[in-house]
C-alpha positions as CSV (number, residue, x, y, z in Angstrom):
1,M,-17.0,-6.7,-27.4
2,D,-18.3,-5.7,-30.9
3,F,-15.6,-5.8,-33.5
4,S,-17.9,-5.2,-36.5
5,L,-17.2,-2.3,-38.9
6,T,-19.2,0.9,-38.9
7,E,-21.2,1.7,-42.0
8,E,-18.6,4.1,-43.3
9,Q,-15.8,1.5,-42.7
10,Q,-17.8,-1.2,-44.5
11,L,-18.3,1.2,-47.5
12,L,-14.6,1.9,-47.6
13,K,-13.8,-1.9,-47.4
14,D,-16.2,-2.6,-50.2
15,S,-14.8,0.2,-52.3
16,V,-11.2,-1.0,-52.0
17,E,-12.0,-4.6,-52.6
18,K,-14.0,-3.7,-55.7
19,F,-11.1,-1.8,-57.1
20,V,-8.6,-4.6,-56.4
21,A,-10.9,-7.2,-57.9
22,S,-11.3,-5.2,-61.2
23,Q,-7.8,-3.6,-61.5
24,Y,-5.4,-6.0,-59.9
25,S,-5.5,-9.4,-61.5
26,P,-2.2,-11.4,-61.5
27,Q,-1.8,-10.5,-65.2
28,Q,-2.4,-6.8,-64.6
29,R,0.1,-6.8,-61.7
30,E,2.6,-8.6,-63.9
31,Q,2.3,-5.8,-66.5
32,L,3.0,-3.2,-63.8
33,L,6.1,-5.1,-62.7
34,H,7.6,-4.9,-66.2
35,A,6.7,-1.2,-66.8
36,S,9.2,1.6,-66.5
37,A,7.7,3.0,-63.3
38,A,7.6,1.1,-60.0
39,F,3.7,1.4,-59.9
40,S,0.8,2.7,-61.9
41,T,0.4,6.5,-61.8
42,D,-3.2,6.0,-63.1
43,H,-4.0,3.9,-60.1
44,W,-2.5,6.5,-57.8
45,K,-4.7,9.2,-59.4
46,T,-7.7,6.9,-58.8
47,F,-6.7,6.6,-55.2
48,A,-6.7,10.4,-54.9
49,E,-10.0,10.7,-56.6
50,L,-11.6,8.2,-54.3
51,G,-10.2,10.0,-51.3
52,W,-8.1,7.1,-50.1
53,L,-4.9,9.3,-49.8
54,T,-6.8,11.5,-47.2
55,I,-7.9,8.6,-45.0
56,P,-5.6,9.0,-41.9
57,F,-5.6,12.9,-41.9
58,S,-7.8,15.1,-39.8
59,E,-10.6,17.1,-41.3
60,E,-8.8,20.3,-40.2
61,L,-6.0,19.4,-42.6
62,G,-8.5,18.5,-45.4
63,G,-8.5,14.8,-44.7
64,Y,-11.1,12.1,-44.3
65,G,-10.7,12.1,-40.5
66,G,-10.0,8.3,-40.2
67,G,-7.4,6.5,-38.2
68,I,-5.4,3.3,-38.0
69,V,-8.5,1.1,-38.4
70,E,-9.4,2.7,-41.7
71,S,-5.8,2.4,-42.9
72,A,-5.7,-1.3,-41.9
73,I,-8.9,-1.9,-43.9
74,V,-7.2,-0.5,-47.0
75,M,-4.0,-2.4,-46.4
76,E,-5.6,-5.7,-45.8
77,A,-7.5,-5.4,-49.2
78,F,-4.2,-4.3,-50.8
79,G,-2.5,-7.4,-49.4
80,Q,-5.1,-9.7,-51.1
81,A,-3.7,-8.6,-54.5
82,L,-0.2,-7.4,-53.7
83,V,-0.9,-3.8,-54.7
84,L,2.3,-2.1,-55.6
85,E,1.3,1.6,-55.0
86,P,3.3,3.1,-52.0
87,F,0.4,3.9,-49.7
88,V,2.5,3.1,-46.5
89,D,5.5,5.1,-47.6
90,T,3.7,8.2,-48.9
91,V,0.6,8.4,-46.7
92,L,1.3,6.5,-43.5
93,L,4.9,7.5,-43.1
94,C,5.8,10.7,-44.9
95,G,2.3,12.1,-44.7
96,Q,1.7,11.3,-41.1
97,L,5.0,12.7,-40.0
98,L,4.1,15.9,-41.7
99,A,0.6,16.0,-40.3
100,R,1.7,15.3,-36.7
101,S,4.8,17.5,-36.6
102,G,2.8,20.7,-36.1
103,N,4.9,22.4,-38.8
104,V,2.2,24.4,-40.6
105,A,4.5,25.7,-43.3
106,L,5.7,22.3,-44.4
107,C,2.2,20.8,-44.2
108,E,1.0,23.6,-46.6
109,R,3.9,23.0,-48.9
110,Y,3.8,19.2,-49.1
111,L,0.7,17.7,-47.4
112,T,-2.0,19.2,-49.7
113,P,-0.3,17.9,-53.0
114,L,0.4,14.6,-51.3
115,M,-3.3,14.1,-50.5
116,G,-4.1,15.2,-54.1
117,G,-1.9,12.5,-55.6
118,E,0.6,15.0,-57.0
119,L,3.5,14.2,-54.7
120,Q,5.2,11.0,-53.6
121,G,7.1,10.8,-50.3
122,A,9.2,8.4,-48.3
123,L,10.9,8.0,-44.9
124,A,14.7,7.8,-45.0
125,W,15.8,6.4,-41.6
126,Q,17.8,3.2,-42.2
127,E,21.6,3.2,-42.4
128,R,24.2,0.4,-43.0
129,T,24.8,0.0,-39.3
130,T,21.2,0.5,-38.1
131,R,20.3,-3.1,-37.6
132,C,16.6,-2.2,-37.4
133,N,17.2,0.1,-34.4
134,L,15.1,3.2,-35.1
135,N,17.1,5.3,-32.6
136,H,20.4,4.5,-34.3
137,C,21.3,7.5,-36.5
138,Q,24.7,8.6,-37.7
139,T,23.6,11.0,-40.4
140,S,24.5,14.5,-39.1
141,A,22.7,17.8,-39.3
142,S,24.8,20.7,-38.3
143,R,23.8,24.4,-38.1
144,S,25.2,26.6,-40.9
145,G,24.1,30.2,-40.9
146,D,20.3,30.3,-41.0
147,G,20.0,26.7,-42.1
148,Y,21.4,23.2,-41.8
149,V,23.9,21.0,-43.6
150,L,23.1,17.3,-43.8
151,S,25.7,14.6,-44.4
152,G,25.4,10.8,-44.3
153,E,23.9,7.9,-46.1
154,K,20.4,6.3,-45.9
155,V,19.9,2.8,-47.4
156,L,16.9,0.8,-48.6
157,V,14.6,3.9,-48.7
158,S,11.3,2.4,-49.8
159,N,9.4,4.1,-52.7
160,A,12.1,4.9,-55.3
161,D,9.8,7.4,-57.0
162,A,9.5,9.8,-54.0
163,N,9.6,13.5,-54.7
164,V,10.4,14.4,-51.1
165,L,12.2,12.5,-48.3
166,I,11.6,12.8,-44.6
167,V,15.2,12.3,-43.3
168,S,16.2,11.5,-39.8
169,A,19.5,13.2,-38.8
170,R,21.3,13.7,-35.6
171,T,21.6,17.2,-34.3
172,D,22.9,16.1,-30.9
173,G,23.9,13.1,-28.9
174,E,25.6,9.7,-29.5
175,A,24.8,7.4,-32.4
176,D,22.3,5.2,-30.4
177,A,20.7,8.0,-28.3
178,S,17.0,8.5,-28.7
179,Q,17.5,12.2,-27.9
180,G,18.9,14.5,-30.6
181,I,17.3,13.0,-33.6
182,S,15.5,15.6,-35.8
183,L,13.5,15.2,-39.0
184,F,14.0,17.1,-42.2
185,A,12.0,17.5,-45.4
186,V,14.5,17.0,-48.3
187,P,13.2,17.4,-51.9
188,M,14.9,15.0,-54.2
189,D,16.3,17.8,-56.4
190,T,18.2,19.3,-53.6
191,S,21.9,19.9,-54.3
192,G,24.1,17.3,-52.7
193,V,21.5,14.5,-52.9
194,S,22.5,11.5,-55.0
195,T,20.6,8.2,-55.3
196,Q,21.1,4.6,-56.4
197,R,18.0,2.7,-57.5
198,L,17.6,-0.9,-56.3
199,K,15.2,-3.7,-57.2
200,L,13.9,-5.6,-54.2
201,M,13.0,-9.3,-54.0
202,D,9.2,-8.6,-54.2
203,G,9.5,-6.5,-57.4
204,R,9.3,-3.1,-55.7
205,E,12.1,-0.5,-55.9
206,A,14.1,1.3,-53.2
207,L,16.9,3.9,-53.0
208,N,20.2,4.2,-51.4
209,V,20.5,7.9,-50.7
210,Q,23.8,9.8,-50.3
211,L,23.6,13.2,-48.6
212,D,26.9,15.1,-49.3
213,N,26.9,18.4,-47.4
214,C,23.3,18.9,-48.4
215,E,22.3,22.5,-47.5
216,L,18.8,23.1,-46.3
217,P,17.0,26.2,-45.1
218,A,15.9,26.4,-41.5
219,D,12.3,25.8,-42.4
220,A,13.2,22.4,-43.8
221,C,13.4,21.1,-40.2
222,L,10.2,19.2,-39.7
223,K,10.7,18.8,-35.9
224,E,13.6,18.7,-33.5
225,D,14.1,16.0,-31.0
226,A,11.5,14.0,-33.0
227,F,12.2,10.4,-31.9
228,P,8.8,10.0,-30.0
229,L,7.0,11.2,-33.1
230,L,9.0,8.9,-35.4
231,Q,8.4,5.9,-33.1
232,S,4.6,6.5,-32.9
233,V,4.3,6.9,-36.7
234,V,6.4,3.9,-37.5
235,D,4.4,1.8,-35.0
236,E,1.2,2.5,-36.9
237,A,2.9,1.8,-40.2
238,V,4.0,-1.6,-38.8
239,V,0.4,-2.4,-37.9
240,A,-0.6,-1.4,-41.5
241,L,2.0,-3.7,-43.0
242,C,0.8,-6.5,-40.8
243,A,-2.7,-5.9,-42.1
244,E,-1.4,-6.2,-45.6
245,A,0.3,-9.5,-44.5
246,V,-3.0,-10.8,-43.1
247,G,-4.7,-10.0,-46.5
248,A,-1.9,-11.9,-48.3
249,M,-2.2,-14.9,-46.0
250,D,-6.0,-14.9,-46.4
251,Y,-5.5,-15.1,-50.2
252,L,-2.9,-17.9,-49.9
253,Y,-4.9,-20.3,-47.9
254,K,-8.1,-19.8,-49.9
255,A,-6.1,-20.2,-53.2
256,S,-4.6,-23.4,-51.8
257,V,-8.0,-24.8,-50.9
258,E,-9.4,-24.1,-54.4
259,Y,-6.3,-25.6,-56.0
260,S,-6.6,-28.7,-53.9
261,K,-10.1,-29.3,-55.4
262,T,-8.9,-29.4,-59.0
263,R,-5.4,-30.9,-58.8
264,K,-5.7,-34.7,-59.0
265,Q,-3.3,-37.4,-57.9
266,F,-4.0,-41.1,-57.8
267,G,-7.3,-40.5,-59.5
268,Q,-8.8,-38.0,-57.0
269,P,-8.5,-34.4,-55.9
270,I,-5.6,-33.9,-53.5
271,G,-8.0,-32.0,-51.2
272,K,-9.4,-35.4,-50.2
273,F,-6.1,-36.5,-48.6
274,Q,-6.4,-36.1,-44.9
275,A,-2.8,-35.0,-44.4
276,L,-3.2,-32.2,-46.8
277,Q,-6.5,-31.2,-45.2
278,H,-4.7,-30.9,-41.9
279,R,-2.1,-28.6,-43.4
280,M,-4.7,-26.4,-44.9
281,V,-6.5,-26.1,-41.6
282,D,-3.2,-25.1,-40.0
283,M,-2.9,-22.4,-42.7
284,F,-6.4,-21.1,-41.8
285,M,-5.6,-21.2,-38.1
286,H,-2.3,-19.3,-38.5
287,T,-4.1,-16.6,-40.6
288,E,-6.9,-16.2,-38.0
289,Q,-4.3,-16.0,-35.2
290,C,-2.6,-13.2,-36.9
291,R,-6.0,-11.5,-37.6
292,S,-6.8,-11.7,-33.9
293,M,-3.5,-10.2,-33.0
294,L,-4.1,-7.4,-35.6
295,V,-7.5,-6.6,-34.0
296,S,-5.8,-6.5,-30.6
297,A,-3.1,-4.1,-31.8
298,L,-5.8,-1.9,-33.5
299,C,-7.8,-1.7,-30.3
300,A,-4.7,-0.8,-28.3
301,L,-3.8,2.0,-30.7
302,S,-7.3,3.3,-31.0
303,D,-7.6,3.4,-27.1
304,N,-4.0,4.7,-26.7
305,S,-3.5,1.8,-24.3
306,D,-0.4,1.7,-22.1
307,D,0.5,-1.7,-23.6
308,K,0.1,-0.7,-27.2
309,A,3.9,-1.1,-27.9
310,Q,3.6,-4.7,-26.6
311,A,0.6,-5.4,-28.8
312,I,2.4,-4.1,-31.8
313,A,5.6,-6.1,-31.1
314,A,3.6,-9.3,-30.5
315,L,1.7,-8.7,-33.8
316,K,4.8,-8.2,-35.9
317,A,6.5,-11.2,-34.3
318,M,3.4,-13.4,-35.0
319,V,3.0,-12.2,-38.6
320,G,6.7,-12.7,-39.3
321,K,6.5,-16.3,-38.0
322,Y,3.2,-17.4,-39.5
323,G,3.1,-15.3,-42.6
324,R,6.1,-17.1,-44.1
325,R,4.9,-20.5,-42.8
326,V,1.5,-20.0,-44.6
327,A,3.2,-18.9,-47.8
328,E,5.7,-21.9,-47.7
329,E,2.8,-24.3,-47.2
330,A,1.0,-22.8,-50.1
331,V,4.1,-23.3,-52.3
332,Q,4.3,-26.9,-51.1
333,L,0.7,-27.6,-51.8
334,H,1.1,-26.2,-55.4
335,G,4.3,-28.2,-56.0
336,G,7.5,-27.0,-57.6
337,M,5.7,-24.6,-59.8
338,G,4.7,-22.6,-56.7
339,V,8.0,-20.7,-56.8
340,T,8.0,-20.0,-60.5
341,H,7.6,-16.4,-61.7
342,E,4.5,-17.4,-63.7
343,M,2.8,-18.7,-60.6
344,N,1.1,-16.1,-58.4
345,I,1.8,-18.0,-55.1
346,G,5.6,-17.3,-55.3
347,H,5.0,-13.5,-55.4
348,Y,3.1,-13.7,-52.1
349,L,5.9,-15.6,-50.5
350,K,8.4,-12.9,-51.5
351,R,6.1,-10.1,-50.3
352,L,5.5,-11.7,-46.9
353,M,9.3,-12.2,-46.5
354,M,9.8,-8.5,-47.2
355,I,7.1,-7.5,-44.8
356,D,8.8,-9.6,-42.1
357,V,12.2,-7.8,-42.4
358,T,10.7,-4.3,-42.7
359,F,11.2,-2.4,-39.4
360,G,12.7,-5.5,-37.9
361,D,11.9,-9.2,-38.4
362,A,10.0,-11.6,-36.1
363,S,13.0,-12.3,-33.8
364,I,13.7,-8.6,-33.2
365,H,10.1,-7.9,-32.3
366,R,9.9,-11.0,-30.1
367,R,12.9,-9.6,-28.1
368,R,11.2,-6.2,-28.1
369,Y,8.0,-7.7,-26.7
370,C,9.9,-9.6,-24.0
371,T,11.8,-6.5,-23.0
372,L,8.5,-4.5,-22.7
373,R,6.6,-7.2,-21.0
374,Y,9.1,-8.5,-18.5
375,A,11.3,-5.5,-17.8
376,A,11.6,-4.9,-14.1
């Protein structure tokens, strides 16, 4: 089977890698982390000008017409430099939910400015009792006249600079039922919406969002009984995050090999010690294993295979297990300074740990895989 990129995909890969190489050195990223905003608005405008924000959207909606493969290409390159801009939150979660909902009015209102780089979005799904179960939702949405009233709390909403949230709320059913979950587009300036800004371990920022009898018009409902849509979009976002992790792992083992050629101990480069060579080979093998699992998941999604959920669960479990292991080995090979703020390696460890826990860690997805694979 031929896994090589098409000419257009290769051009996209080259374009993103060129941008990352010129605009995202460790020093430039460090400046962004200490800026007032959570990311560079100039970079986001550049993304829009280059057409990257239109990649996963159909040509009928004004997009590039790409798919999950193109999104993964972008995210793997972003992982190489720990790009801070919220591509997953705005484009692959908020944007894709809008695009696939079939709600023409909301797409016209939000999707066009989103692709133009004028609007930031986020998905608010997680609650204090969620425990990474996408179907667990206690936030309520009740009918009130011609509209809805939303009440509840969402925590750790990624992308603290979002202008609009896609909020999951229950219109029917018990707290853990897949049926009865609807999606609503909630502008951040809506009355009854209050937020608390949080700094995450990897330097990014998130929100805790309180919805206090938040009144919305009827056309704010993106889709009723929307759990299948939510699950499919989140699955693709998980694959994109895993592509980012593979990019970060690739950087870590290469950086460790280069460092081992210059760091001397006992009068010779540490890269000549066989024990350390074995550890770096293990880092390479773990990275390539995750890359192979990524390709498998991309193929399953592209073909809409019956076992795509299994492939995604296996990928997330593998990335969670080996991503952290590769990062910890890189820290060990760099010595104690590997975890200092000044050393770039430590930032990759933190980001890989955050990717692991996003939408469920390795143990959760390992159980999900076993349930899907071996269920009677």
